[in-house]
BAFIVEX-577612 format. One line per field, with one value per atom (N, C-alpha, C): x, y, z; residue in one letter; residue number from 1; atom name. Coordinates in nm, 4 decimals. Layout:
east: c(X; ...)
north: c(Y; ...)
up: c(Z; ...)
resn: c(a; ...)
resi: c(NUM; ...)
name: c(CA; ...)
END
This chain:
east: c(2.0411; 1.9391; 1.9758; 1.8684; 1.8900; 1.9378; 2.0008; 2.0512; 1.9382; 1.9290; 1.8237; 1.8651; 1.7723; 1.8001; 1.7546; 1.8459; 1.8124; 1.7844; 1.6785; 1.6418; 1.7042; 1.7352; 1.7904; 1.6933; 1.7483; 1.6662; 1.6418; 1.7186; 1.7077; 1.5778; 1.5787; 1.4602; 1.4179; 1.5145; 1.4810; 1.4289; 1.4791; 1.4306; 1.2857; 1.2557; 1.1164; 1.0263; 1.0780; 1.0005; 0.9692; 1.0651; 1.0457; 0.9381; 0.9259; 0.8265; 0.6897; 0.6836; 0.5607; 0.4776; 0.3501; 0.2607; 0.2379; 0.2219; 0.2022; 0.3265; 0.4433; 0.5672; 0.5806; 0.5414; 0.5472; 0.4494; 0.3337; 0.2355; 0.2910; 0.3586; 0.4160; 0.5194; 0.6002; 0.7014; 0.6358; 0.5307; 0.4618; 0.3940; 0.3338; 0.2695; 0.3751; 0.4854; 0.5921; 0.6462; 0.6605; 0.7089; 0.6066; 0.4790; 0.3739; 0.3561; 0.4045; 0.3860; 0.4595; 0.5733; 0.6505; 0.5738; 0.5242; 0.4465; 0.3151; 0.2533; 0.1290; 0.1538; 0.2653; 0.3005; 0.3238; 0.3870; 0.4086; 0.2784; 0.1845; 0.0541; -0.0240; -0.0290; -0.1028; -0.0374; 0.0944; 0.1659; 0.1497; 0.1568; 0.1357; -0.0034; -0.1021; -0.2395; -0.2579; -0.2007; -0.2124; -0.1427; -0.0211; 0.0537; -0.0083; -0.0563; -0.1186; -0.2478; -0.3236; -0.4463; -0.4129; -0.3058; -0.2623; -0.2166; -0.1457; -0.0988; -0.2160; -0.3149; -0.4313; -0.5130; -0.5304; -0.6033; -0.5309; -0.4010; -0.3224; -0.3280; -0.3182; -0.3227; -0.4587; -0.5665; -0.7004; -0.7175; -0.6725; -0.6850; -0.5961; -0.4777; -0.3869; -0.4491; -0.5097; -0.5742; -0.6920; -0.7715; -0.8861; -0.8401; -0.7352; -0.6838; -0.6272; -0.5573; -0.5011; -0.6134; -0.7149; -0.8289; -0.8975; -0.9182; -0.9829; -0.8989; -0.7680; -0.6798; -0.6808; -0.6745; -0.6749; -0.8069; -0.9178; -1.0481; -1.0599; -1.0138; -1.0207; -0.9315; -0.8133; -0.7235; -0.7821; -0.8432; -0.9041; -1.0232; -1.1022; -1.2166; -1.1695; -1.0673; -1.0133; -0.9579; -0.8992; -0.8410; -0.9492; -1.0659; -1.1746; -1.1299; -1.1603; -1.1200; -0.9856; -0.9281; -0.8020; -0.6814; -0.5687; -0.4419; -0.4104; -0.3333; -0.2934; -0.2156; -0.1336; -0.0475; -0.1129; -0.2386; -0.3062; -0.3211; -0.3275; -0.3470; -0.2412; -0.1158; -0.0029; -0.0156; -0.0432; -0.0558; -0.1642; -0.2751; -0.3851; -0.4393; -0.4495; -0.5023; -0.4140; -0.2829; -0.1900; -0.2036; -0.2163; -0.2310; -0.3607; -0.4692; -0.5981; -0.5899; -0.5255; -0.5110; -0.4353; -0.3244; -0.2446; -0.3195; -0.3936; -0.4700; -0.5774; -0.6476; -0.7509; -0.6890; -0.5751; -0.5043; -0.4714; -0.4126; -0.3736; -0.4940; -0.6062; -0.7269; -0.7797; -0.7613; -0.8122; -0.7149; -0.5856; -0.4882; -0.4291; -0.4206; -0.3693; -0.2176; -0.1689; -0.0259; 0.0095; 0.0813; 0.1288; 0.0194; -0.0905; -0.1942; -0.1498; -0.2072; -0.1823; -0.0358; 0.0350; 0.1753; 0.2695; 0.2226; 0.3071; 0.4022; 0.4960; 0.5845; 0.6315; 0.6925; 0.7488; 0.6447; 0.5357; 0.4339; 0.4780; 0.4656; 0.4937; 0.3754; 0.3449; 0.2380; 0.2757; 0.2369; 0.2695; 0.1559; 0.1166; 0.0125; 0.0668; 0.0299; 0.0715; -0.0411; -0.0306; -0.1350; -0.0709; -0.1362; -0.0912; -0.2139; -0.2334; -0.3455; -0.4804; -0.4955; -0.6225; -0.6407; -0.5476; -0.5561; -0.4649; -0.5226; -0.4460; -0.4042; -0.2754; -0.2215; -0.1580; -0.1876; -0.1300; -0.0550; 0.0517; 0.1248; 0.1443; 0.1382; 0.1582; 0.2268; 0.3061; 0.3713; 0.3865; 0.3951; 0.4101; 0.4850; 0.5623; 0.6338; 0.5545; 0.5213; 0.4468; 0.5418; 0.5680; 0.6527; 0.5787; 0.6504; 0.5939; 0.6067; 0.5011; 0.5047; 0.5362; 0.4500; 0.4663; 0.5727; 0.5797; 0.6716; 0.8174; 0.8463; 0.9861; 1.0666; 0.9987; 1.0637; 1.1222; 1.0590; 1.1034; 1.1849; 1.2294; 1.3196; 1.2548; 1.1238; 1.0557; 1.0466; 1.0999; 1.0959; 0.9980; 0.9838; 0.8910; 0.8541; 0.7466; 0.6986; 0.6563; 0.6982; 0.6602; 0.5407; 0.4375; 0.3179; 0.3161; 0.3001; 0.2935; 0.1683; 0.1005; -0.0207; -0.0193; -0.1053; -0.1228; -0.2723; -0.3085; -0.4485; -0.4552; -0.5709; -0.5850; -0.7302; -0.7478; -0.8805; -0.8739; -0.9749; -0.9814; -1.1268; -1.1461; -1.2793; -1.3051; -1.4040; -1.4390; -1.5827; -1.5973; -1.7303; -1.7603; -1.8657; -1.8973; -1.9452; -1.9204; -1.9631; -2.1086; -2.1979; -2.3399; -2.4058; -2.4773; -2.5537; -2.6962; -2.7427; -2.8781; -2.9546; -3.0698; -3.1517; -3.2881)
north: c(5.2386; 5.1449; 5.0790; 5.0379; 4.9728; 4.8290; 4.7834; 4.6473; 4.5504; 4.4495; 4.3499; 4.2468; 4.2178; 4.1196; 3.9842; 3.8912; 3.7567; 3.6685; 3.5901; 3.4956; 3.3618; 3.2831; 3.1501; 3.0697; 2.9935; 2.9197; 2.7761; 2.7258; 2.5859; 2.5561; 2.4413; 2.3927; 2.4892; 2.5387; 2.6294; 2.7634; 2.8073; 2.9321; 2.9193; 2.8091; 2.7862; 2.7686; 2.7024; 2.6804; 2.8130; 2.9061; 3.0356; 3.1173; 3.1029; 3.1792; 3.1111; 2.9831; 2.9055; 2.9079; 2.9445; 2.9447; 2.8010; 2.7073; 2.5670; 2.5129; 2.5525; 2.5084; 2.5625; 2.6877; 2.7461; 2.6764; 2.6405; 2.5683; 2.4323; 2.3657; 2.2344; 2.2447; 2.3474; 2.3666; 2.3927; 2.4729; 2.5022; 2.3770; 2.2974; 2.1736; 2.0768; 2.0648; 1.9753; 2.0203; 2.1508; 2.2022; 2.1811; 2.1822; 2.1643; 2.0181; 1.9246; 1.7832; 1.7401; 1.8001; 1.7612; 1.7926; 1.9153; 1.9384; 1.8597; 1.8401; 1.7626; 1.6169; 1.5616; 1.4244; 1.4147; 1.5165; 1.5192; 1.5267; 1.6081; 1.6183; 1.4882; 1.4303; 1.3050; 1.1923; 1.1835; 1.0796; 1.0954; 1.2187; 1.2435; 1.2036; 1.2304; 1.1924; 1.0421; 0.9714; 0.8251; 0.7635; 0.8059; 0.7496; 0.7883; 0.9111; 0.9528; 0.8759; 0.8456; 0.7687; 0.6285; 0.5665; 0.4363; 0.4465; 0.5544; 0.5732; 0.5906; 0.6721; 0.6923; 0.5647; 0.4900; 0.3627; 0.2658; 0.2547; 0.1636; 0.2050; 0.3351; 0.3818; 0.3521; 0.3737; 0.3459; 0.1974; 0.1113; -0.0336; -0.0807; -0.0217; -0.0568; -0.0169; 0.1015; 0.1478; 0.0571; 0.0197; -0.0686; -0.2045; -0.2583; -0.3890; -0.3806; -0.2726; -0.2552; -0.2413; -0.1616; -0.1456; -0.2799; -0.3561; -0.4870; -0.5801; -0.5791; -0.6633; -0.6238; -0.4939; -0.4472; -0.4832; -0.4641; -0.4991; -0.6490; -0.7295; -0.8755; -0.9214; -0.8630; -0.8981; -0.8599; -0.7422; -0.6973; -0.7855; -0.8232; -0.9111; -1.0489; -1.1026; -1.2330; -1.2289; -1.1170; -1.1014; -1.1066; -1.0476; -1.0457; -0.9834; -1.0491; -0.9984; -1.0562; -1.1404; -1.2049; -1.1223; -1.1874; -1.1221; -1.1404; -1.0488; -1.0517; -1.1793; -1.2215; -1.3371; -1.4710; -1.4695; -1.5938; -1.6854; -1.8136; -1.9165; -1.9059; -1.8975; -1.8921; -1.7760; -1.6564; -1.5345; -1.5465; -1.6084; -1.6269; -1.4937; -1.3925; -1.2621; -1.1991; -1.2079; -1.1541; -1.2293; -1.3610; -1.4424; -1.4088; -1.3887; -1.3536; -1.2152; -1.1202; -0.9848; -0.9880; -1.0603; -1.0687; -1.1444; -1.2471; -1.3246; -1.2384; -1.1575; -1.0719; -0.9589; -0.9072; -0.8072; -0.8659; -0.9849; -1.0500; -1.0797; -1.1169; -1.1448; -1.0187; -0.9034; -0.7783; -0.7088; -0.7260; -0.6569; -0.7486; -0.8764; -0.9707; -0.9661; -1.0363; -1.0425; -0.9481; -0.8439; -0.7453; -0.6950; -0.6397; -0.5863; -0.4557; -0.4240; -0.2992; -0.2825; -0.3933; -0.3877; -0.3500; -0.3544; -0.3171; -0.4307; -0.4005; -0.5049; -0.4678; -0.5623; -0.5453; -0.4925; -0.5651; -0.5293; -0.5771; -0.4908; -0.5310; -0.4894; -0.5701; -0.5380; -0.5911; -0.5166; -0.5542; -0.5089; -0.5954; -0.5616; -0.5865; -0.4976; -0.5133; -0.4630; -0.4949; -0.4562; -0.3931; -0.2898; -0.2253; -0.1744; -0.2233; -0.1829; -0.1992; -0.3074; -0.3353; -0.2672; -0.1846; -0.1134; -0.1832; -0.2282; -0.2948; -0.1893; -0.1835; -0.0885; -0.1656; -0.1241; -0.1870; -0.0856; -0.1299; -0.0473; -0.1308; -0.0652; -0.1354; -0.0407; -0.0973; -0.0182; -0.1037; -0.0350; -0.1031; -0.0100; -0.0677; 0.0099; 0.0015; 0.1177; 0.1258; 0.1726; 0.0878; 0.1335; 0.2384; 0.3392; 0.4454; 0.4020; 0.4203; 0.3741; 0.4876; 0.5848; 0.6894; 0.7909; 0.8257; 0.9312; 0.8848; 0.7619; 0.7172; 0.8085; 0.8618; 0.9520; 1.0729; 1.1156; 1.2332; 1.1977; 1.0715; 1.0323; 0.9688; 0.9574; 0.8923; 0.7428; 0.6592; 0.5151; 0.4423; 0.4881; 0.4222; 0.5173; 0.4803; 0.5591; 0.4616; 0.4858; 0.4016; 0.4643; 0.3839; 0.4292; 0.3596; 0.4370; 0.3833; 0.4344; 0.3468; 0.3864; 0.3250; 0.3779; 0.3282; 0.3134; 0.2105; 0.1899; 0.1380; 0.1482; 0.0946; 0.0560; -0.0282; -0.0688; -0.0907; -0.0445; -0.0682; -0.0855; -0.1567; -0.1819; -0.0800; 0.0037; 0.1052; 0.0772; 0.0446; 0.0204; 0.1357; 0.2103; 0.3236; 0.2763; 0.3564; 0.3279; 0.3720; 0.2773; 0.3081; 0.2410; 0.3154; 0.2592; 0.2347; 0.1131; 0.0783; 0.0454; 0.1053; 0.0785; 0.0318)
up: c(-5.7371; -5.6993; -5.5680; -5.4956; -5.3669; -5.3851; -5.2818; -5.2839; -5.2529; -5.3295; -5.3140; -5.2082; -5.1129; -5.0086; -5.0592; -5.0554; -5.1019; -4.9808; -4.9938; -4.8885; -4.9206; -4.8179; -4.8433; -4.9287; -5.0172; -5.1119; -5.0661; -4.9739; -4.9325; -4.8590; -4.7954; -4.7241; -4.6140; -4.5349; -4.4264; -4.4773; -4.5877; -4.6464; -4.6905; -4.7564; -4.7980; -4.6761; -4.5719; -4.4506; -4.3818; -4.3809; -4.3169; -4.3875; -4.5178; -4.5934; -4.5969; -4.5658; -4.5806; -4.4528; -4.4661; -4.3514; -4.3024; -4.3927; -4.3551; -4.2838; -4.3288; -4.2658; -4.1247; -4.1037; -3.9695; -3.8755; -3.9272; -3.8460; -3.8057; -3.8996; -3.8713; -3.7581; -3.7587; -3.6561; -3.5207; -3.5173; -3.3913; -3.3348; -3.4205; -3.3750; -3.3210; -3.3916; -3.3455; -3.2095; -3.1897; -3.0623; -2.9509; -2.9846; -2.8836; -2.8444; -2.9238; -2.8939; -2.7668; -2.7375; -2.6192; -2.4907; -2.4706; -2.3482; -2.3457; -2.4607; -2.4646; -2.4264; -2.4716; -2.4348; -2.2835; -2.2267; -2.0822; -2.0057; -2.0509; -1.9842; -1.9945; -2.1125; -2.1305; -2.0514; -2.0591; -1.9851; -1.8357; -1.7889; -1.6472; -1.6033; -1.6855; -1.6535; -1.6470; -1.7415; -1.7443; -1.6236; -1.5968; -1.4843; -1.3495; -1.3356; -1.2108; -1.1849; -1.2898; -1.2682; -1.2166; -1.2677; -1.2159; -1.0712; -1.0385; -0.9008; -0.8042; -0.8423; -0.7561; -0.7410; -0.8495; -0.8427; -0.7502; -0.7657; -0.6826; -0.5361; -0.5086; -0.3698; -0.3071; -0.3812; -0.3282; -0.2976; -0.3893; -0.3670; -0.2513; -0.2398; -0.1303; 0.0038; 0.0092; 0.1325; 0.1686; 0.0701; 0.0959; 0.1472; 0.0888; 0.1321; 0.2735; 0.3041; 0.4383; 0.5411; 0.5099; 0.6003; 0.6253; 0.5198; 0.5338; 0.6207; 0.6011; 0.6808; 0.8272; 0.8550; 0.9937; 1.0622; 0.9925; 1.0502; 1.0761; 0.9814; 0.9983; 1.1128; 1.1238; 1.2335; 1.3680; 1.3742; 1.5003; 1.5359; 1.4380; 1.4643; 1.5107; 1.4470; 1.4863; 1.6283; 1.6639; 1.7963; 1.9039; 1.8774; 1.9748; 2.1052; 2.2147; 2.3456; 2.3882; 2.3036; 2.3363; 2.2976; 2.2931; 2.2597; 2.1116; 2.0583; 1.9170; 1.8849; 1.9782; 1.9532; 1.9876; 2.0301; 2.0669; 1.9455; 1.9718; 1.8677; 1.7579; 1.7963; 1.7016; 1.6033; 1.6560; 1.5747; 1.4680; 1.5035; 1.4090; 1.3574; 1.4444; 1.4034; 1.2955; 1.3119; 1.2117; 1.0799; 1.0876; 0.9660; 0.8929; 0.9682; 0.9065; 0.8424; 0.9105; 0.8554; 0.7227; 0.7184; 0.5955; 0.4857; 0.5243; 0.4270; 0.3608; 0.4399; 0.3820; 0.2993; 0.3436; 0.2629; 0.1256; 0.1259; -0.0001; -0.0882; -0.0274; -0.1054; -0.1729; -0.1099; -0.1655; -0.2595; -0.2368; -0.3229; -0.4286; -0.4001; -0.4993; -0.5108; -0.6125; -0.6375; -0.7514; -0.7195; -0.8176; -0.9121; -0.8597; -0.9481; -1.0142; -1.1269; -1.2007; -1.2387; -1.2550; -1.2943; -1.1814; -1.0571; -0.9438; -0.9083; -0.8212; -0.7695; -0.6300; -0.5626; -0.4289; -0.3300; -0.3162; -0.2175; -0.0798; 0.0200; 0.1580; 0.2445; 0.3463; 0.4395; 0.5751; 0.6773; 0.8143; 0.9054; 0.9983; 1.0951; 1.2353; 1.3284; 1.4674; 1.5577; 1.6856; 1.7814; 1.9031; 1.9529; 2.0757; 2.1499; 2.2702; 2.3563; 2.2865; 2.2125; 2.1456; 2.0113; 1.9694; 1.8410; 1.7406; 1.6312; 1.5260; 1.4237; 1.3971; 1.3002; 1.1856; 1.0649; 0.9468; 0.8627; 0.8023; 0.7059; 0.5801; 0.4676; 0.3405; 0.2436; 0.1557; 0.0512; -0.0735; -0.1857; -0.3138; -0.4087; -0.4981; -0.5989; -0.7290; -0.7843; -0.9093; -1.0191; -1.1195; -1.2299; -1.3135; -1.3537; -1.4365; -1.5829; -1.6606; -1.7995; -1.8967; -1.9059; -2.0077; -1.9690; -1.8418; -1.7982; -1.7884; -1.8304; -1.8374; -1.9293; -2.0289; -2.1243; -2.0518; -1.9432; -1.8688; -1.7449; -1.7347; -1.6270; -1.5052; -1.5018; -1.3894; -1.4175; -1.3303; -1.3549; -1.2638; -1.1383; -1.0464; -0.9333; -0.8630; -0.7498; -0.6414; -0.5178; -0.4054; -0.3337; -0.3135; -0.2428; -0.1072; -0.0010; 0.1351; 0.2032; 0.2770; 0.3487; 0.4884; 0.5754; 0.7109; 0.7369; 0.8118; 0.8477; 0.9905; 1.0507; 1.1860; 1.2125; 1.3123; 1.3576; 1.5078; 1.5750; 1.7181; 1.7589; 1.8668; 1.9204; 2.0297; 2.0072; 2.1063; 2.1499; 2.2764; 2.3311; 2.4259; 2.3972; 2.4839; 2.6220; 2.7195; 2.8557; 2.8682; 2.8510; 2.8525; 2.9721; 3.0479; 3.1597; 3.1136; 3.1320; 3.0942; 3.2223; 3.2384; 3.3572; 3.3153)
resn: c(m; m; m; g; g; g; k; k; k; r; r; r; i; i; i; e; e; e; h; h; h; p; p; p; v; v; v; g; g; g; f; f; f; l; l; l; g; g; g; r; r; r; l; l; l; a; a; a; k; k; k; s; s; s; q; q; q; a; a; a; g; g; g; n; n; n; t; t; t; m; m; m; v; v; v; m; m; m; v; v; v; a; a; a; a; a; a; a; a; a; l; l; l; i; i; i; p; p; p; l; l; l; a; a; a; g; g; g; l; l; l; a; a; a; g; g; g; g; g; g; g; g; g; i; i; i; d; d; d; m; m; m; s; s; s; r; r; r; l; l; l; y; y; y; l; l; l; t; t; t; k; k; k; a; a; a; r; r; r; l; l; l; q; q; q; q; q; q; a; a; a; c; c; c; d; d; d; a; a; a; g; g; g; a; a; a; l; l; l; a; a; a; g; g; g; r; r; r; k; k; k; q; q; q; m; m; m; g; g; g; a; a; a; g; g; g; a; a; a; w; w; w; s; s; s; a; a; a; s; s; s; s; s; s; n; n; n; k; k; k; a; a; a; d; d; d; a; a; a; v; v; v; a; a; a; k; k; k; e; e; e; l; l; l; f; f; f; d; d; d; a; a; a; n; n; n; f; f; f; g; g; g; t; t; t; n; n; n; p; p; p; y; y; y; g; g; g; t; t; t; n; n; n; t; t; t; t; t; t; s; s; s; r; r; r; n; n; n; f; f; f; s; s; s; e; e; e; s; s; s; a; a; a; g; g; g; k; k; k; v; v; v; t; t; t; g; g; g; t; t; t; a; a; a; s; s; s; v; v; v; i; i; i; v; v; v; p; p; p; i; i; i; t; t; t; v; v; v; m; m; m; k; k; k; v; v; v; f; f; f; g; g; g; q; q; q; t; t; t; s; s; s; k; k; k; t; t; t; i; i; i; s; s; s; i; i; i; t; t; t; c; c; c; y; y; y; a; a; a; e; e; e; l; l; l; i; i; i; i; i; i; p; p; p; n; n; n; t; t; t; d; d; d; v; v; v; m; m; m)
resi: c(1; 1; 1; 2; 2; 2; 3; 3; 3; 4; 4; 4; 5; 5; 5; 6; 6; 6; 7; 7; 7; 8; 8; 8; 9; 9; 9; 10; 10; 10; 11; 11; 11; 12; 12; 12; 13; 13; 13; 14; 14; 14; 15; 15; 15; 16; 16; 16; 17; 17; 17; 18; 18; 18; 19; 19; 19; 20; 20; 20; 21; 21; 21; 22; 22; 22; 23; 23; 23; 24; 24; 24; 25; 25; 25; 26; 26; 26; 27; 27; 27; 28; 28; 28; 29; 29; 29; 30; 30; 30; 31; 31; 31; 32; 32; 32; 33; 33; 33; 34; 34; 34; 35; 35; 35; 36; 36; 36; 37; 37; 37; 38; 38; 38; 39; 39; 39; 40; 40; 40; 41; 41; 41; 42; 42; 42; 43; 43; 43; 44; 44; 44; 45; 45; 45; 46; 46; 46; 47; 47; 47; 48; 48; 48; 49; 49; 49; 50; 50; 50; 51; 51; 51; 52; 52; 52; 53; 53; 53; 54; 54; 54; 55; 55; 55; 56; 56; 56; 57; 57; 57; 58; 58; 58; 59; 59; 59; 60; 60; 60; 61; 61; 61; 62; 62; 62; 63; 63; 63; 64; 64; 64; 65; 65; 65; 66; 66; 66; 67; 67; 67; 68; 68; 68; 69; 69; 69; 70; 70; 70; 71; 71; 71; 72; 72; 72; 73; 73; 73; 74; 74; 74; 75; 75; 75; 76; 76; 76; 77; 77; 77; 78; 78; 78; 79; 79; 79; 80; 80; 80; 81; 81; 81; 82; 82; 82; 83; 83; 83; 84; 84; 84; 85; 85; 85; 86; 86; 86; 87; 87; 87; 88; 88; 88; 89; 89; 89; 90; 90; 90; 91; 91; 91; 92; 92; 92; 93; 93; 93; 94; 94; 94; 95; 95; 95; 96; 96; 96; 97; 97; 97; 98; 98; 98; 99; 99; 99; 100; 100; 100; 101; 101; 101; 102; 102; 102; 103; 103; 103; 104; 104; 104; 105; 105; 105; 106; 106; 106; 107; 107; 107; 108; 108; 108; 109; 109; 109; 110; 110; 110; 111; 111; 111; 112; 112; 112; 113; 113; 113; 114; 114; 114; 115; 115; 115; 116; 116; 116; 117; 117; 117; 118; 118; 118; 119; 119; 119; 120; 120; 120; 121; 121; 121; 122; 122; 122; 123; 123; 123; 124; 124; 124; 125; 125; 125; 126; 126; 126; 127; 127; 127; 128; 128; 128; 129; 129; 129; 130; 130; 130; 131; 131; 131; 132; 132; 132; 133; 133; 133; 134; 134; 134; 135; 135; 135; 136; 136; 136; 137; 137; 137; 138; 138; 138; 139; 139; 139; 140; 140; 140; 141; 141; 141; 142; 142; 142; 143; 143; 143; 144; 144; 144; 145; 145; 145; 146; 146; 146; 147; 147; 147; 148; 148; 148; 149; 149; 149; 150; 150; 150; 151; 151; 151; 152; 152; 152; 153; 153; 153)
name: c(N; CA; C; N; CA; C; N; CA; C; N; CA; C; N; CA; C; N; CA; C; N; CA; C; N; CA; C; N; CA; C; N; CA; C; N; CA; C; N; CA; C; N; CA; C; N; CA; C; N; CA; C; N; CA; C; N; CA; C; N; CA; C; N; CA; C; N; CA; C; N; CA; C; N; CA; C; N; CA; C; N; CA; C; N; CA; C; N; CA; C; N; CA; C; N; CA; C; N; CA; C; N; CA; C; N; CA; C; N; CA; C; N; CA; C; N; CA; C; N; CA; C; N; CA; C; N; CA; C; N; CA; C; N; CA; C; N; CA; C; N; CA; C; N; CA; C; N; CA; C; N; CA; C; N; CA; C; N; CA; C; N; CA; C; N; CA; C; N; CA; C; N; CA; C; N; CA; C; N; CA; C; N; CA; C; N; CA; C; N; CA; C; N; CA; C; N; CA; C; N; CA; C; N; CA; C; N; CA; C; N; CA; C; N; CA; C; N; CA; C; N; CA; C; N; CA; C; N; CA; C; N; CA; C; N; CA; C; N; CA; C; N; CA; C; N; CA; C; N; CA; C; N; CA; C; N; CA; C; N; CA; C; N; CA; C; N; CA; C; N; CA; C; N; CA; C; N; CA; C; N; CA; C; N; CA; C; N; CA; C; N; CA; C; N; CA; C; N; CA; C; N; CA; C; N; CA; C; N; CA; C; N; CA; C; N; CA; C; N; CA; C; N; CA; C; N; CA; C; N; CA; C; N; CA; C; N; CA; C; N; CA; C; N; CA; C; N; CA; C; N; CA; C; N; CA; C; N; CA; C; N; CA; C; N; CA; C; N; CA; C; N; CA; C; N; CA; C; N; CA; C; N; CA; C; N; CA; C; N; CA; C; N; CA; C; N; CA; C; N; CA; C; N; CA; C; N; CA; C; N; CA; C; N; CA; C; N; CA; C; N; CA; C; N; CA; C; N; CA; C; N; CA; C; N; CA; C; N; CA; C; N; CA; C; N; CA; C; N; CA; C; N; CA; C; N; CA; C; N; CA; C; N; CA; C; N; CA; C; N; CA; C; N; CA; C; N; CA; C; N; CA; C; N; CA; C; N; CA; C; N; CA; C; N; CA; C; N; CA; C; N; CA; C; N; CA; C; N; CA; C; N; CA; C; N; CA; C; N; CA; C; N; CA; C; N; CA; C; N; CA; C; N; CA; C)
END
């Protein structure tokens, strides 16, 4: 007579023979990549929202600074144009919105063109599990007054 093959009788043996047990193992294995996809989606949406708001605030600040400057100099009236640019930036971006921290903004002028730079650190929430703790977002904006050379007769 042939030799009979015995299967393990313990928990793993029953799991190997059970269709429901095999499904449970496959679902458990699929949860790790699914958590990464969902977490990446949540964190990326916060990053994109923060970048859009940062860009809008920088644009508003640069435009306000350029308007305040008018035909004068950037440093006129005790750097009033720079103060107005930063004030409008702060009004549009606020203090640490969306859980961000360490916001920096700077505006300068060269030959009538106002250039702004801004950056912010966005802490990562869900993807901390995969080693990502924060992401720095940096943007640049500018505003200038361009008057076309138009002859009117």
